[in-house]
DOTORGU-959490 format. One record per residue: residue number from 1; x, z, y of N, C-alpha, C in turn. Coordinates in steps of 0.02 Angstrom, whole numbers, plus 50000, padded with zeros to 5 digits. Atoms other than C-alpha are relative to their C-alpha. Example, Ala and Ser with C-alpha at 12.3 -4.5 7.8 and 13.67 -1.06 7.14 Angstrom:
residues 2
1,50045,50000,49941,50615,50390,49775,50045,50000,50060
2,49958,49997,49941,50684,50357,49947,49961,50037,50055
END
This chain:
residues 149
1,49969,50011,50010,60867,56525,53304,49976,49925,50054
2,49989,50065,49950,60884,56321,53399,50012,49945,49974
3,49995,50073,50052,60860,56148,53296,50049,49979,50057
4,49984,50036,49932,60972,56041,53366,50024,49932,49950
5,50038,50049,50019,60942,55839,53296,50088,49940,49989
6,49920,50045,50003,61116,55724,53249,49962,49935,50012
7,50014,50033,49982,61139,55572,53304,49972,49960,49940
8,50023,50020,50047,61101,55489,53133,49935,50043,49983
9,50096,49990,50024,60943,55608,53092,49969,49967,50054
10,50039,50030,49926,60883,55533,53294,49983,49907,49984
11,50033,50074,49993,60898,55332,53221,49987,50013,49933
12,50001,49998,50060,60874,55350,53022,49910,49982,49991
13,50054,49980,50019,60691,55300,52953,49985,50018,49964
14,50048,49957,50042,60593,55384,52843,49987,49964,49934
15,50052,50072,50055,60538,55300,52698,49993,50054,49924
16,50036,49971,50065,60493,55429,52546,49939,50009,49994
17,50037,49979,50027,60335,55466,52581,49971,49922,50007
18,50035,50087,50017,60311,55260,52612,50008,49988,49961
19,50021,50027,50077,60372,55237,52466,49939,50016,49926
20,50018,50000,50056,60266,55320,52356,49926,49981,50038
21,50027,50033,49942,60110,55261,52500,50035,49930,49953
22,50004,50073,49997,60172,55085,52456,49976,50003,49869
23,49992,50020,50076,60196,55125,52235,49885,50027,49996
24,50073,49946,49991,60007,55222,52253,49961,49930,50015
25,50011,50067,49966,59943,55044,52327,50010,49933,49973
26,50013,50079,50072,60001,54921,52190,49960,50025,49944
27,49980,49972,50049,59950,55030,52067,49922,49976,49986
28,50038,49985,49975,59790,55046,52165,49963,49920,49968
29,50028,50047,50027,59776,54849,52163,49999,49971,49926
30,50005,50014,50062,59820,54817,52017,49969,50055,49975
31,50059,49992,50062,59665,54943,51921,49924,49991,50033
32,50063,50058,49937,59539,54858,52070,49990,49953,49934
33,49972,50072,49990,59605,54688,51996,49949,50007,49920
34,50008,50010,50081,59578,54762,51798,49943,50024,49984
35,50080,49993,49992,59409,54843,51829,49944,49970,50010
36,50042,50051,49974,59362,54721,51921,49982,49887,49952
37,49985,50033,50047,59426,54579,51799,49916,50041,49916
38,50051,49988,50037,59333,54700,51661,49929,50000,50056
39,50069,49997,49991,59161,54712,51744,49962,49951,49999
40,50012,50067,50048,59182,54512,51750,49957,50015,49911
41,49997,49954,50044,59159,54549,51581,49960,50007,49969
42,50043,49961,50036,59062,54660,51523,49942,50023,50047
43,50054,49988,49986,58920,54638,51631,49971,50056,50020
44,50083,49964,49983,58785,54732,51582,50067,50116,49997
45,50004,49912,49992,58904,54918,51599,49978,50006,50023
46,50020,49961,49915,58882,54997,51764,50083,50038,49999
47,49914,49933,49988,59065,55102,51728,50061,49961,50032
48,49951,50042,49957,59161,54986,51761,50007,49945,50076
49,50022,50000,49967,59083,54926,51884,50004,50031,50047
50,49994,49931,49990,59078,55100,51969,50112,50013,50023
51,49911,49988,49964,59290,55122,51957,50019,49959,50012
52,49965,50022,49992,59330,54987,52003,49968,49994,50069
53,50021,49960,49911,59235,55039,52207,50043,50035,49998
54,49962,49942,49977,59344,55173,52181,50054,50001,50004
55,49908,50000,50004,59518,55103,52139,49961,49971,50102
56,50008,50031,49936,59434,54984,52290,49997,50053,50058
57,50016,49949,49987,59381,55132,52395,50095,50051,50024
58,49947,49938,49958,59541,55222,52365,50076,49970,50011
59,49920,50028,49925,59661,55091,52446,49991,49971,50073
60,49987,49991,49941,59590,55088,52570,50010,50051,50037
61,49958,49892,49939,59608,55278,52623,50082,49957,49965
62,49936,49978,50012,59785,55239,52561,50010,49941,50060
63,49996,50016,49944,59758,55104,52685,50050,50004,50068
64,49996,49981,49949,59717,55187,52804,50080,50061,50006
65,49989,49987,49984,59817,55337,52797,50084,49948,50017
66,49938,50022,49988,59993,55189,52787,49975,49983,50094
67,50010,50002,49921,59916,55142,52970,50008,50042,50055
68,49961,49948,49961,59930,55312,53034,50056,50023,49990
69,49965,49990,49981,60067,55330,52994,50077,49959,50010
70,49988,50073,49969,60149,55165,53036,50025,50038,50093
71,50051,49998,49960,60068,55203,53209,50051,50067,50019
72,49985,49934,49979,60146,55373,53203,50111,50003,50005
73,49982,50007,49973,60303,55299,53167,50030,49977,50070
74,50025,50010,49933,60298,55194,53316,50011,50056,50031
75,49993,49938,49951,60298,55331,53396,50054,50031,50044
76,49943,49950,50001,60413,55431,53354,50067,49960,50029
77,49944,50031,49975,60537,55293,53356,50014,49960,50063
78,49964,50011,49912,60545,55245,53548,50013,50063,50018
79,49947,49964,49991,60569,55419,53579,50038,50010,49999
80,49949,49948,50059,60695,55474,53462,50041,49914,50026
81,49950,50056,50005,60766,55268,53545,50043,50044,50070
82,49969,49971,49956,60771,55355,53704,50030,50067,50012
83,49985,49930,50070,60856,55511,53630,50078,49988,50026
84,49946,50078,50026,60997,55374,53561,50037,49979,50045
85,49952,50015,49917,61042,55296,53737,50003,50033,50008
86,49959,49943,49975,61058,55443,53821,50037,50036,49968
87,49939,49975,50011,61179,55501,53701,50054,49976,50017
88,49955,50039,49990,61254,55357,53693,50032,49990,50072
89,50005,49996,49927,61267,55356,53892,50049,50053,50006
90,49954,49914,49962,61328,55555,53891,50071,49976,49943
91,49908,50018,50066,61470,55491,53722,50035,49979,50060
92,49927,50032,49942,61570,55359,53852,50021,50010,50035
93,49980,49939,49925,61550,55474,54007,50013,50031,49922
94,49961,49947,50050,61629,55611,53887,50071,49971,49972
95,49956,49996,50019,61747,55509,53807,49983,50022,49919
96,49998,49996,50092,61671,55543,53613,49940,49977,49960
97,50021,50062,50064,61599,55465,53458,49915,50031,50021
98,50106,49978,49992,61371,55480,53462,50006,50026,49959
99,49996,49956,50037,61419,55564,53308,49994,50102,49998
100,49967,49925,50005,61498,55728,53375,49957,50019,50081
101,50056,49949,49925,61341,55760,53491,49926,50001,49982
102,50048,50012,49988,61180,55819,53472,49953,50035,50024
103,50038,49981,49958,61001,55856,53553,49972,50028,49961
104,50092,49940,50025,60863,55999,53543,49950,49997,49999
105,50085,50027,49991,60715,55864,53539,50035,49925,49994
106,49971,50078,49995,60689,55706,53483,49940,49966,50059
107,50032,50031,49965,60604,55660,53631,50016,50030,50111
108,49938,50034,49943,60700,55629,53798,49926,50065,50072
109,50006,49917,49960,60644,55803,53926,50024,50010,50026
110,49967,49972,49914,60689,55837,54124,50012,50088,49946
111,49992,49944,49999,60775,56030,54028,50013,49988,49917
112,50019,50004,50055,60794,55953,53862,50122,50031,49978
113,49931,49988,50040,60986,56026,53767,50050,49970,49957
114,49974,50025,50045,61144,55921,53710,50045,50065,50013
115,49977,49965,50051,61248,55997,53586,50063,49959,49997
116,49925,50012,50033,61461,55936,53569,50014,49999,49985
117,49968,49967,50063,61557,55946,53445,50025,50046,50009
118,49956,49915,49995,61669,56076,53528,49946,50053,50007
119,50041,49961,49973,61530,56195,53556,49964,49986,50076
120,50024,50005,49967,61478,56157,53719,49958,49998,50000
121,50100,49999,49998,61286,56157,53770,50013,49963,50094
122,50004,50062,49941,61246,56046,53911,49889,50024,50004
123,50099,50017,49995,61025,56069,53982,50062,49912,50032
124,50038,50073,49987,60972,55877,54037,49973,50012,50055
125,50064,49982,49934,60922,55866,54231,49966,49927,49992
126,50028,50110,49982,60819,55691,54234,49933,49996,50067
127,50055,50010,49965,60718,55629,54382,49941,49963,49975
128,50081,50051,49995,60544,55569,54428,50021,49963,49934
129,50012,50047,50091,60558,55430,54283,50062,49972,50011
130,49983,49994,50041,60699,55485,54204,50062,49904,49985
131,49938,50086,49995,60816,55297,54266,50076,50075,50000
132,49948,49947,49993,60950,55455,54304,50015,50037,49969
133,50001,49951,50021,61012,55591,54239,50080,50034,50006
134,49960,49906,50009,61135,55791,54249,50013,50006,49967
135,50007,49930,50044,61230,55896,54152,50015,50057,50029
136,50005,49938,49948,61230,56082,54209,50018,50048,49906
137,49993,49941,50057,61335,56180,54075,49920,50075,50002
138,50028,49970,50032,61233,56304,53954,49989,50037,49972
139,49995,49955,50024,61207,56432,53882,49945,50022,49945
140,50049,49993,50048,61101,56500,53732,49965,50071,50015
141,49989,49938,49975,61032,56661,53730,49988,50004,49938
142,49978,49990,50084,61012,56665,53528,50055,49944,49968
143,49968,50025,49978,61175,56607,53503,49993,49957,49900
144,50002,50044,50090,61113,56522,53286,49988,49981,50009
145,50001,50078,49976,61125,56336,53283,49946,49992,49930
146,50018,50056,50063,61023,56241,53119,50008,49930,50034
147,49970,50067,49988,61106,56072,53142,49947,49982,49936
148,50063,50040,50026,60973,55931,53061,50000,49952,49999
149,49969,50083,50013,61067,55784,52986,49955,49950,49994
END
């Protein structure tokens, strides 16, 4: 089975995990402030100091995860943007809408496949600096296609 990614899939922003991490960060900030306040109020009780430290360490871990995901998302958007630009050019060349083309790759590379709405599949040939392309008719050895929207 070959996966093909639609134009919409390549252009949308993944944000489900991002929302969970933001909510977790807010909860950790509020918790750290709350326990810091309790620690300052009850200086003799060490449990509030330790809870504050745990909340701050959790917050640092969450911020590190957010940065890592942001970095991956930036790289992914750059690669997806290259494929989106190719899809736009092919759509203009073939006189069809961009949502009628899907790609088997989220990265632009020589040999990737484009599937048009009418079922035609093309192999993309790129030159060495990816500034021009050619389309050649291709056939899949396994005709089962999973379309990711």
